[in-house]
C-alpha positions in Angstrom: 93.1 103.0 -38.1 92.6 106.5 -39.5 90.1 109.0 -37.9 87.9 109.0 -40.9 87.5 105.2 -40.7 87.0 105.4 -36.9 84.2 107.9 -37.3 82.6 105.9 -40.1 82.5 102.7 -38.1 81.3 104.6 -35.0 78.5 106.2 -37.0 77.4 102.9 -38.4 77.3 101.4 -35.0 75.1 104.3 -33.8 72.7 104.0 -36.7 72.4 100.3 -36.2 70.8 100.9 -32.9 69.2 104.2 -33.7 66.3 104.1 -31.2 68.7 103.2 -28.3 71.1 105.9 -29.4 68.3 108.6 -29.4 67.2 107.5 -25.9 70.8 107.6 -24.8 71.2 111.1 -26.1 68.0 112.3 -24.3 69.9 113.0 -21.0 72.5 115.2 -22.8 69.8 116.9 -24.9 67.8 117.8 -21.8 70.9 118.8 -19.9 72.2 121.2 -22.6 68.7 122.7 -23.2 68.2 123.2 -19.4 71.5 125.1 -19.1 70.6 127.4 -21.9 67.1 128.1 -20.8 68.0 128.6 -17.1 70.8 131.0 -17.9 68.5 132.8 -20.4 65.9 133.3 -17.6 68.5 134.5 -15.2 70.0 136.9 -17.7 66.6 138.2 -18.7 65.7 138.9 -15.0 69.0 140.7 -14.6 68.5 142.9 -17.7 64.9 143.7 -16.6 66.1 144.8 -13.1 68.9 146.9 -14.6 66.6 148.6 -17.0 64.1 149.4 -14.3 66.8 151.0 -12.2 68.2 153.1 -15.0 64.7 154.1 -16.1 64.3 156.0 -12.8 66.8 158.5 -14.3 70.5 158.9 -14.9 73.4 159.5 -12.5 71.2 159.4 -9.4 71.9 159.2 -5.7 69.2 157.8 -3.4 69.1 159.4 0.1 66.9 157.3 2.3 65.8 157.5 5.9 67.2 154.8 8.1 65.5 156.0 11.3 68.5 155.3 13.6 68.7 157.1 16.9 69.6 160.8 16.4 70.3 163.8 18.5 68.2 166.6 19.7 68.7 168.9 16.7 66.4 170.0 14.0 65.3 166.4 13.4 65.1 164.8 16.8 63.0 161.8 15.8 65.3 160.7 13.0 64.8 160.4 9.3 64.5 162.9 6.4 62.2 165.9 6.1 61.2 167.9 3.1 63.5 170.8 4.1 66.5 168.5 3.7 65.9 168.3 0.0 65.9 172.1 -0.2 69.2 172.3 1.7 70.8 169.7 -0.6 69.7 171.6 -3.7 70.9 175.0 -2.4 74.1 174.0 -0.5 75.7 171.0 -2.2 77.9 171.7 -5.2 77.5 169.4 -8.2 73.8 168.7 -7.8 71.8 168.9 -11.1 68.4 168.4 -9.5 66.6 167.2 -6.4 63.3 165.3 -6.2 61.1 164.3 -3.3 58.1 162.2 -3.6 55.1 161.7 -1.4 52.4 159.2 -2.3 48.7 159.4 -1.7 45.4 158.2 -3.3 42.0 159.8 -3.8 38.9 159.8 -6.0 39.3 162.0 -9.0 36.3 163.6 -10.9 36.3 165.6 -14.1 34.2 165.9 -17.3 31.5 163.7 -15.8 33.9 160.9 -15.1 34.7 159.5 -11.7 37.8 157.4 -11.0 38.3 155.9 -7.5 41.6 155.3 -5.7 43.7 157.2 -8.3 47.4 157.2 -7.4 48.7 160.7 -6.5 52.3 161.6 -6.5 53.3 164.8 -4.7 56.7 165.9 -6.0 59.0 168.8 -6.9 59.7 170.8 -10.1 62.9 168.8 -10.9 60.9 165.6 -11.4 60.8 165.7 -15.2 64.6 166.1 -15.5 65.5 163.6 -12.7 63.0 160.9 -13.6 63.3 161.4 -17.4 59.7 162.3 -18.2 58.5 165.2 -20.3 55.2 167.1 -20.7 53.5 166.2 -23.9 51.0 169.1 -23.4 51.3 172.2 -21.2 54.0 172.3 -18.6 55.1 171.0 -15.2 54.7 173.0 -12.0 57.5 175.3 -10.8 59.1 176.3 -7.5 56.8 179.3 -7.0 53.7 177.0 -7.3 55.2 174.5 -4.8 56.1 177.3 -2.3 52.7 178.9 -2.6 50.9 175.5 -2.5 49.1 176.3 -5.7 46.3 173.8 -6.6 47.7 172.7 -10.0 48.0 169.2 -11.3 49.8 167.3 -14.2 48.1 164.2 -15.5 49.7 161.0 -16.7 48.8 160.2 -20.4 46.4 157.3 -19.7 44.7 159.2 -16.8 44.2 162.2 -19.1 42.6 160.0 -21.7 40.3 158.4 -19.2 39.1 161.7 -17.9 38.9 163.8 -21.0 39.2 161.4 -24.0 40.7 163.1 -27.0 39.9 166.7 -25.7 42.7 169.0 -24.5 42.6 169.0 -20.7 44.9 172.0 -20.2 43.0 174.6 -18.1 40.3 172.2 -17.1 39.4 171.7 -13.5 39.5 168.3 -11.8 38.3 167.5 -8.3 40.8 165.4 -6.3 39.1 164.2 -3.2 37.3 167.4 -2.2 39.9 169.8 -3.7 39.4 171.5 -7.0 42.6 171.8 -9.0 43.6 173.1 -12.4 45.3 171.0 -15.0 48.4 172.6 -16.4 50.1 169.7 -18.2 50.0 166.1 -19.5 53.1 163.9 -19.5 54.3 161.8 -22.4 53.6 158.1 -22.1 56.3 156.3 -20.0 54.5 153.0 -19.1 55.4 150.7 -16.3 58.6 151.1 -14.3 58.8 148.1 -12.0 55.1 147.8 -10.9 54.3 151.5 -11.1 52.2 152.8 -14.0 53.5 156.3 -14.5 50.8 157.1 -17.0 47.9 156.4 -14.6 49.1 158.8 -11.9 48.2 162.3 -11.0 51.1 164.7 -10.2 50.8 167.7 -7.9 53.1 169.9 -5.8 54.4 168.0 -2.8 53.4 170.9 -0.6 49.8 170.5 -1.6 50.0 166.7 -0.7 51.4 167.6 2.7 48.6 170.1 3.3 45.6 168.4 1.8 46.3 164.7 1.6 48.6 163.9 4.5 46.5 161.5 6.6 46.8 163.1 10.0 47.6 166.4 11.8 50.3 164.5 13.8 52.1 163.6 10.6 52.1 167.2 9.5 53.4 168.4 12.8 56.3 166.0 12.5 57.8 168.1 9.8 56.7 166.9 6.4 58.7 163.7 6.8 59.8 162.0 3.6 61.1 158.5 2.9 63.4 159.1 0.0 65.2 162.0 -1.8 66.4 161.6 -5.3 69.5 163.6 -6.2 70.7 164.0 -9.8 74.4 164.5 -10.0 75.7 166.9 -12.7 77.6 165.2 -15.5 80.9 167.0 -14.7 80.7 166.3 -10.9 82.2 163.5 -9.0 79.4 161.3 -7.4 81.6 160.3 -4.5 82.4 164.0 -3.7 78.7 164.9 -3.9 77.8 162.0 -1.7 80.3 163.2 1.0 78.9 166.7 0.9 75.4 165.4 1.4 76.5 163.2 4.3 78.2 166.1 6.1 75.3 168.4 5.4 72.6 166.1 6.7 74.6 164.9 9.7 75.0 168.6 10.7 71.3 169.3 10.1 70.2 166.2 12.1 72.8 166.8 14.8 74.2 163.3 14.5 77.7 161.8 13.7 78.2 159.9 10.5 78.5 156.7 12.5 75.0 157.3 13.9 73.5 158.8 10.7 69.7 158.4 10.3 70.0 158.3 6.6 71.6 156.1 3.9 73.0 157.2 0.5 73.3 154.7 -2.3 73.9 155.1 -6.0 72.3 153.4 -9.0 75.5 151.5 -9.6 75.4 150.2 -5.9 71.8 148.9 -6.5 72.7 147.4 -9.9 75.8 145.7 -8.5 73.8 144.2 -5.6 71.2 142.9 -8.0 73.8 141.6 -10.3 75.5 139.7 -7.5 72.2 138.2 -6.5 71.2 137.1 -10.0 74.7 135.8 -10.7 74.5 133.6 -7.6 71.0 132.5 -8.8 72.3 131.8 -12.3 75.1 129.7 -11.0 72.7 127.7 -8.9 70.4 127.1 -11.9 73.4 126.2 -14.0 74.6 123.6 -11.5 71.1 122.2 -11.2 70.8 121.9 -15.0 74.4 120.5 -15.1 73.1 117.5 -13.1 71.1 116.5 -16.2 74.4 116.4 -18.2 76.0 114.1 -15.6 72.9 111.9 -15.7 73.2 111.9 -19.5 76.9 111.0 -19.3 76.0 108.1 -17.0 73.5 106.9 -19.5 76.1 107.0 -22.3 78.5 105.0 -20.1 75.9 102.4 -19.4 74.9 102.0 -23.0 78.5 101.8 -24.1 79.2 99.1 -21.5 76.2 97.1 -22.9 77.6 97.7 -26.4 81.0 96.3 -25.4 79.4 93.2 -24.0 77.2 92.7 -27.1 80.1 93.2 -29.5 82.8 91.2 -27.7 83.1 88.8 -30.5 83.3 91.6 -33.1 86.1 93.1 -31.0 88.0 89.8 -31.0 87.7 89.5 -34.8 89.1 93.0 -35.2 92.0 92.3 -33.0 92.6 89.0 -34.8 92.9 90.8 -38.2 95.4 93.4 -36.8 93.5 96.0 -34.9 95.6 97.4 -32.0 94.1 98.1 -28.5 94.4 101.8 -29.2 92.2 101.3 -32.4 89.5 99.6 -30.4 89.7 102.2 -27.6 89.4 105.1 -30.1 86.5 103.4 -31.9 84.3 103.1 -28.8 85.4 106.5 -27.5 84.4 108.0 -30.9 80.9 106.5 -30.5 80.5 108.1 -27.1 81.7 111.4 -28.4 79.3 111.3 -31.4 76.4 110.5 -29.0 77.3 113.4 -26.7 78.0 116.0 -29.5 74.9 115.2 -31.5 72.9 115.3 -28.3 74.6 118.6 -27.5 73.6 120.1 -30.9 70.0 118.9 -30.5 70.0 120.3 -27.0 71.2 123.7 -28.3 68.3 123.9 -30.8 65.8 122.8 -28.1 67.3 125.3 -25.5 67.2 128.3 -27.8 63.7 127.5 -29.0 62.6 126.8 -25.4 64.0 130.1 -24.2 62.2 132.1 -26.9 58.9 130.2 -26.3 59.2 130.6 -22.5 59.8 134.4 -22.9 56.8 134.7 -25.3 54.4 132.7 -23.2 55.3 133.9 -19.7 55.8 137.3 -18.1 59.4 136.6 -17.5 61.9 138.0 -20.0 64.6 135.7 -21.4 68.0 136.7 -22.9 70.0 134.1 -24.8 73.6 134.2 -23.6 76.0 133.0 -26.3 78.5 131.9 -23.6 75.9 129.5 -22.1 75.6 127.8 -25.5 79.4 127.3 -25.8 79.5 126.2 -22.1 76.7 123.7 -22.5 78.0 122.2 -25.7 81.6 122.0 -24.4 80.3 120.3 -21.2 78.4 117.8 -23.3 81.5 116.9 -25.2 83.6 116.6 -22.0 80.8 114.4 -20.5 80.9 112.1 -23.5 84.7 111.8 -23.4 84.8 111.3 -19.6 82.0 108.7 -19.3 82.9 107.1 -22.6 86.5 106.4 -21.7 85.9 103.6 -19.2 83.8 101.4 -21.6 86.3 102.2 -24.5 89.2 101.2 -22.3 87.4 98.0 -21.2 86.9 97.1 -24.8 90.6 97.7 -25.6 91.7 95.5 -22.8 89.7 92.4 -23.9 91.8 89.3 -24.5 91.5 88.4 -28.3 91.2 84.7 -27.6 88.5 85.1 -24.9 86.7 87.6 -27.1 86.6 85.2 -30.1 85.3 82.4 -27.8 82.5 84.7 -26.5 79.0 83.6 -27.6 
């Protein structure tokens, strides 16, 4: 029997029991769709995380306090202080910029408007370069203003609009807590990075935050401690070499060995690689869970095909009597199983792609269609059909023609 004839007979058999065939394909449809949607959710999460990390800036090193036990040097209680950032900027070769951040919050008043609990970010002059933000109006503060603790501020775009509307705020005075400060700039819109709204923050010299907005005298006496230092590596510099220089410099300043360092240095690629490993494991788990539906769908195909063999025993006997070989019978029933699984796979692909787009549109989670997941899901559906369809097909081929003809 030729393949064209085999497929025609198989297709007619499927159409003859169309409702049962559709119900049989449901398991495969759901399984294929689930694989595509799950992988799309995982890939979307991974892409979002990577974009958030890279949006912090480019070619960055993150120097973070680990607060391990240190020596009795300039930093006896462990951790990073503001002067460490200055030392890195001045003594490490290959550094493009250094940024330190200190968070606070206060009530801000200006132009007859009062905003409570406004996020304040004390930082350093390299912030626009390192964090990839630029002033839309005015300028950012400079080293001299940080050193002299000048009372100047730069506003995020949405904060400036809330306080001054469409008016130009440059040169205006805002009251931050109880401190009057002069506006020297407004940043371009940047939006949300992670869960931080850059546009709603107020930026000022970190020295002013230490002096006016650090919560206690004890904290100030401890040396203007900071949690994290951002270091931008120059394009022509080797990040590993810069990292080694920073490690040796800070170990010397803190009077600790590298094995007992009270700081940790990581790169953007380190963070991205860690996140990718986590999401890859999560994606694999989701794929296996979704793959269970394919297996269930395969079992459904096998069950229906066994029922079909029983129902068509006499038909099989007649075919054998007029010359059909066991291989012809086997291929006919196997073709039916493959048609069920492949058509189910195609419908599952349409449902999966549509479901991924709808999920991404209606939820806060981003989805990214991965073409490989479509090929994987469809290929798996075909394999499932062949695997679970072989046993019923083989059973049909092994029927005794005489017994089959006698079957009622």
